[in-house]
N, C-alpha and C positions, 0 to 999 in steps of 0.2 A: 830169221832173229828166232832162236829156241820161242814156244808160247808161254812160258812162266817169263821171258822179260817180257816178248807183248803187253804179259797182263801185271806188269810192276806197276806198272803208274794207278792201279787200284789199291798197290800194297800199303799205301798208306793214304789212302782213305779213310778218315775216323767218320763211324756214321754216328753220330748220340740221339736216342730219344728223348723227347721234349716231354712230350701228353699224349695223352690217350680220352676217349669219350666215346660215348655210343647212346643209339636212343631210336626211336621208329615216329617214321614220317606215315601218317594217314594219308588219305587221297586229297590231294589240293593244297598238303602243308609243303611247305620250302627249307631247304637248311640252306645257309648261305654264305660264304668270306669272302671279303673283300680286302684285296694287298697285303697276303700273306707275309708275317714277319720270319716263316721257315717253311720250311717243303713239307707233304703234307701225303698219306695216302688215304684214299676214301673207297672203301671199299662195301659194297650193297648187296641187300639179295631181297629173294619173297615180293616182292612187286614189279611197276612199271613207271617209267617217268619220262622225264628229261632233263638229261646235263646242259647247261650253258656255261662255257668255259674259254675267257680269253675269245671272247665274243663268237666261238661257233656252237651249236647250240648241237647234241644227239640224244638220238632215242636209246633209252636202257632198256635194256629186254630184264631177264629174271634175275642175272646176277651179272658187276660188272665190278672193276678195280679200276680205281683213276689212280695218277701221279701227278700231282699239282706243284710247279716251283715256287718257291717265294715270291713276292712282288704281284701272283696272277691273282685272278677273281674267280669265285664261280658260284651258282647258283643251282640245287638238286631240286625238281620240283619232283613229289610225287603224284600220279595219275588215276593210277589203276593198284587196288591190293596195299596191304601195307607196307613199307621198305626199311628192314631194321639195316641200320649201318653202323661201321664203325670207323670212327678218323685219330689215325694216328699223324702227329708231329714230330720231326725229328732235323736235325741237322747234319749236312754233311761237310765236314773242313777242310781246307785245302784243295777245293774244287775247284777257287780259281786261277790255281796257280797248275791247278794238273790239267785243265781244259786250254792251257797255253800251246802245252807240248803234244796236245792228241793231233793227228792229221784235219788241216783245214776242213774238210770238203766232210767231216761227221761232223757231229753234235752231240757233247756227252751226254749220255743218258740222264743222271742225274739233274741235270736243265734243262731237261725237257718236258713238258706236260705231256701226256699220253694218257689213252684210256683203251683199255685190253674189255672188248666184250665177249671173245670164245677163249677156250682152252679153261682149265679147273679153276675156278671163280669158288668155286664150290668150297674147294683143299683149302685156297688163299680167305676165304671169311673165317672159316675154322682156326687158322695157324693164326688171324686175326683175332679173332676171339680169343685166343689162345695168351700170347700177346697182352691182352686186356687185362686176363685175368692177371696174368705173373706181376705186371705195372700193380696193378692197384693194392699188391703187397705188401708197398711200401720201400723204403731201400733197403740195401744188400743186394745178397747173392741171387733173391728173386728178378728185380730191375735189373740187374746184370744180365740175364737166362733171356729175359725179354726182350734186352737189347740186341744180342745175338740172334735171337730168333728175326728180330724186324730186318736184320742184315740178309740170313736164310732169305726173306719172303721177297728184299728188294732186288735179290739176284735172282729167284725165279723170275718175278717181273718182269726182271732189264729183259733179260734171256729170251722172254717169248717175245717182248717188243722189239730184240734185234733182230730176233727169227723174220716178223714180218716188214722190217725195213732190210733185210737183206744185210744190215749189218755187220754182226756177229762174222758171217762166210763173207762178207768185203773183208773185214779184220783178216780171216784163214787163207785167202787168197794174197792179200798184201804179204803173210808170212813165206808164204811159198815162191812168191815171186822173187820176196827179196834172197830168198835160200836161193833160188838158182842164181841170180845176181853175180852171187857170189862163188858157184861150182858149177858153173856150165861148160868148162873145160875138163870134169871129171867125168867119170862115167855114174850120169844119175837114173833113176828107176821109181814109175810111179809108185809103188808100193813102198820108197821110203819117202818120198813129198808127202804121199797121203799120210802115212806116220805120224811126220813132222805136222802134218796139220789137224791130227784128231780125229778123221772121216776114213773112210771108204775109199776107194779107188774111182768108183762112178760118179760119187757125191764130187769129188775134187775134179775130176774134167768135166765135170756139170757144170762148178761155180763157177773155175775158173775161165772156160769159153764164155760165159757169160760176161765177167770182168774185164777179160782181155784179150776178147773175140777167136782165141786161138786155145789149142789145149796147153799142160804144161809141157809136153816135149818138142812139141810145134815151138811154146816160147824157149827150150833150151839152143833148137835148132837156128831161133831168129837170131836170138843173140851170138851165136856162134859164128854165124854168115855176118852179121856186122862187124864184129870184130876180124873177120878174117879179112872180109873187104877194107875195112881200115888200113893192113898188114900191106896189103895188094897194094892201093893206094900209095902210100906213104912209107915203104921201108921198102930194102932191096932183099929181104929174107927168102929164101931156097919158099918153094910151093910147098914140100914137104916137111919144112920148119915149122911153118906155118901148120898145116895139117894136123901136126903134132903137138903143136901148142894150144888149139881147137878140140882135143880129143879124141883126132882119129887117129889110129897106129895106122891103116892101111890109106895112102895119097891118093890112090885111086878111088876110092870109095867116098875122100873129102872132094871128090874134083867133078864127080858122079852127085852129089849130093849141093856142091857148089852152084853147079849148072843149072842141076834143078829151081835150087832157090833165086838167083840173080839173070839165069837166062843165059847165060854165055862161062865158058870153061875158066877157070880162074886165071890162066895167060894170058887168054883175051884181054877180059876185062882190070888185070894189068895196064898193057898194051892201050888200049882207048882209054883208061881213065883219067891222065892227064890233059890230054888232049878236051875230052866230054868237061870235065871241071873248068876247064879256060872259055868256053865257049859261054858255057854257062855264066859266068860269071861278069861276059861282055852284055851277055843279053839281055840280066837279069836284073843287074843295077839302075836304070835308068828307070824301074817300078818307083825304085824308093826315093822320092824326093831330099829325103833328109840328109841323109850319109848315104853317098852315093855317088857315080862316077860315071860320066859316059864320052865314047866318040863323039866329036862334030868336023867339019873341016876348016874350024880353026883351032885344033886340038883340044888336046882332055876338058870336061869341063865340068867340076866339082860341086856336086848339089851339097847345099847346107839350110843351117834351121830358118836362116835369114835371107834362103834364096840363092844364085848361083856366081862361080865363080870360072872365068873362062882364063886358063894356061894361055896364056902368048909366050910366055918366057916363064923359066921356073925362078922364084925370090929365092934373094939373097941373104936377104938383112929381117931375118924373121924374127918375129916377139911369140911367146907364148905364155899366156896367164895360168895354164896349167902343167904343171910339171912332169905330167905323164906325156905330155906334147915332146920337152926335153930330149925325151927317152927317145920317143919315137926317130927323132932327126939326128940324133950320135947314131942310133942302130945303124940307121942309111948313109954312113960317115958323117954327117954334117952338123957344125954347132949351132943354134939360135942365137941371135943377135943380144937378147936380152931374155928371163924367162923370172917367173916366180919363186920361191923356194919354200923353204917350211920354218916351222920355230916360232916361240911368244915374244920371248924378250929380246934376242938376236936372231935376224933370220938368218939362215945359210939353205946352201943347196943341199942336198939329200946326200948320205955317204957312197952309196954305192956308185952314185954317176959325179961326185962333188970333181975330182982330178980333173974329168974330161970338160968342166964346164966353167976350164978358169980364164978362159978370155969372153965369157958372155957377163954381161951386166943384169946383176940383181934386181926384179924387179916391184919387191914386196914380197904378198904371202898369194894363195889363192883366194880368199876369204877377202882382203885389202890389198886388191892392186897398188902400187902407186904410178898412177894417172898420170904424173906430171916427168918422172925418171921413162914412160913410155916415149911421151911427146919427146923427151930430147933426146933420144934414142934413135928418131927420126929411121923406124921398119918400113919395108916396102910389103910386109903384110904381117897381122894380127892373129893370131889363132886364141880361140876364146871357148868358154862355155856358156851353157843356159844360165849360170849362175850369174854370167858379168852380162845379161841383160841391160841392169839399169846404167851401164858404162856404154853401149853402143854406140850412140851417138856420136861421144866425145870420141870413144876411137874409133869412127868413120873418117872421123876427122881428119884423122894422123896419116891410118893406113886402109886398103883395104882391110876387111874382117871377115874371117872365116871363123860361123861357130856353131857347136859339135851337142850334144848331150853329153855329159860324162862320162855315162855310164856305157858309151854305145862301146859295142867292141872292139877290142885293139887290133883285133885281125881286119877290122872294116877299116877303122883309121890307119893301119902302118898301108893296107894297099892304095889307099887316097891321099897319102904322103909321097908314097910314090911315084905316083903321078904327078903331085905338084911340083916334085922337085926333080923329075925326070930320072927318077932311081927306082923303073917298075921292076926290072929284074933282080936289082938289090934286094926288093920287098916279097916279091918271090921266092926268093932264095929262103929268106929268112924264115916264111912261112910254113914253106916244106921241112926245113930243116926243125923245125919247131912240131908239126906236126910226126915226122919219124921219128924225133926223142920219146915222145909222149906216146907212141901208139907202140915203141918199143919198151918203154919203161912200165905201161899199163901190163901188157902180158909180165916181166918183170915181177911185178910188184902181186901180179893175180896170186900165184901161190902163197905168197908170203900172207898174203890178207885175205885167205878162204877161209869161212864164216866169221871174221870178226868185222867191225867198223870203227871210218874215224869220221871225229866231231872238229868240225872249224866253231870257234868258240870265240868272242871277244866279252871281257866283263867292261859293265858298263854302270856306271853308278850303281845302284844298288839289287841289280839284274843282269845276267849274262845274256848275252844274244850268242843263237846257236844258227850259224846260217846255211841254208840252201843251198841248192844249183841253181837256181835262177840269181844269187847273189854272184859278183862278176870274177871275186876270188874264188868262190866254192864252185862257178862254172869250169874252173882248171881243176880241180880236184874231182869232181864228180861225174864232170861230162867229157873234159879234153881228158885226163888219166885214171877213168871209170870205178876210180875207188868207193869200196862198198858207205853208203851209206846209213847212217840210225835210222831206222825203220820209220819214226816218226816226224822225220824233215825229207820222205823219200817224196812227199807231195809239195815241188816247187813252189806255188801258189804264190810265194811274199819269200824277201830275198832274208830273213827272220824269224824265229820263232823266241820268243823273250818269256826267260824262267825267273824264279827267284834262286840265291845260290841253295835254297838246302834239294830245292828239287832238280839238283844240276845230276844227281846218281841217277836217276830215271833214264837220264838221255842212253844210257849201257853202250858208248863208245870202247873200242878194244883202246884209240889212240885219241888220244886230243891236240891241234893244233891249237895253241893259247894266242889268240890277235895279243899283245902287250905292249900298255902305250909306258913300260915304265922308262924308255928311254928320253923320250917327250915330256914326263913329268918328272925327272930325275930322280925315280922311285917309285915302290910299287905301291899303288891303291889299295884301299883297306878291301874292295872286292876281290880284289886278283889275288889278295892274301887269302882271302873266304877261300876262294874257289881254288888253291893249291891245297890248303887242306882237306878241303873237301872230296879233290879225288886222289891226293897223296897219300891215301890210305888204303888204296887198293894198288898190290904189286902185280896186277895183272896192266894195269893202264898202265900208258905211256903217254907221257904230256911233254909234247914240246913247246916251249914260248919263242914265238915269231915277233918281231917287230911289227906292230900295226902299222903304221906310217908307212914302211915300206910295201907289206903284203895290201894295204888297200889306196893308197895314195899314188905311189909310184908303178902304175899300169899301162906297162910300156913293156915293149921287146926285152930289151935291157933285164927290168923287173919282174917280168913274170920267169925269163928263164933262171933267174936267182930264186924263186919258189920254187922250180920245179928241181933246184937243186938240193933247196933244204927238207924238200919232201924225198927225192931221194936218200939223201943220207940219212934223213932220221926213222926212214921206216924200211930201209936194208945194213942199217946197224947191226 
């Protein structure tokens, strides 16, 4: 992402100066403020003392500058020499919203209290004196100028603070890493990446290695080799074609690079990958006692949230209390005896699998299952999620119950269902087909999306959710297909960021998949209409409205492949 887009989060931040005052502290004198109603800058010079701020006490030298945020308290005590000080109070509007879209591992500087003891404080004090003089002249152009000077001072302070924290340079690395992720198949040069970051080649190499534990060009190779290995595992594409897609014109050079990275030539890697993956799946599953299976002398054992289930015989009448499990069974060629549906006034099965559930009993909804109907169904197995914990005892009296986390990987659940129903080969085939399809589509989309990003958003009440790769549908876009995410959601520490509608342009995506509830609500919500109005003004943006109920709720093989269909149709049109 270009640096101007990285800094766009600041473009709508309005700084408004409120007041300024100055004075002198003699030795033993105190300047104190509690529970500030606004942010302030405190600059002082000429003496020494102590600054107590938010429970911490710091020795203050000949001059310093402190940034103190709203709600904080401080006490400045002069110990030797007269200490001249200036206090500037200000407010920064929209910070509450902006902070929500910054990477979660970083705290917005204007919401951080800090002290700078080293650097050009004398210049800062002189600038503060100029601001005070401008402000004292009353309303009009002079105060307008004072406010502009304050923004300049804040910029200098924050840059100095960020350099001390490594924050500005961390952002530099994030920008370059995001650019590499979208262009690693092309011929990249260090000087090009350094120009993007606005620094020297040497500085970029040093900072990138500190952040990523490898250099920028090594990072390019890593992404190429990971993508190539995925193609080798999941597709039958010729090695020459894979080499060309990864940016290598010479297949021999690609083979050498691949062997250096993975330790084996590409062809050998392809031949052994399938058996190695199979062996790993068998031996690693027993370590996870939640959603896994292992082979016992009596047959497969399914590990779930409430214990273990020994599969001595494949169940035939299965009741599922989440529609995603109906999807899994249908994909394996089975139909559940009963399943919950969706809807408010009238319950129904999702449209995309409704025709295949004609002989399936409707059991209420996911949130409100019809337990008497489950009892009348007399299933020989019930599959539910942790949401149904309050009903577990009653359900257990009807039939054995398997309970999984609702957000468990659909691929894990499909593998377990394959063991449960005696459809292991079918489950493996479905997964292999999916991995092959996403690997090929990822490579097909790469040149189309070079330098662009794709956002997954959902209007929700008065806010908009911007989903990350930690969200299970976001994982399909960003992990399975490798679509480039907007820079500020690159850190998947949570499943989504929440922002106001008017902050949506700060996402700066080229393509938006908008999770719409229009079908369920029988009309577009006011928030969704606002989102369309906000984004539709830019012709360079592409917006694709998709059904939220399907993209989020129907999380099985059929539904996921339907999502892939819609993504391909939208982005390759």
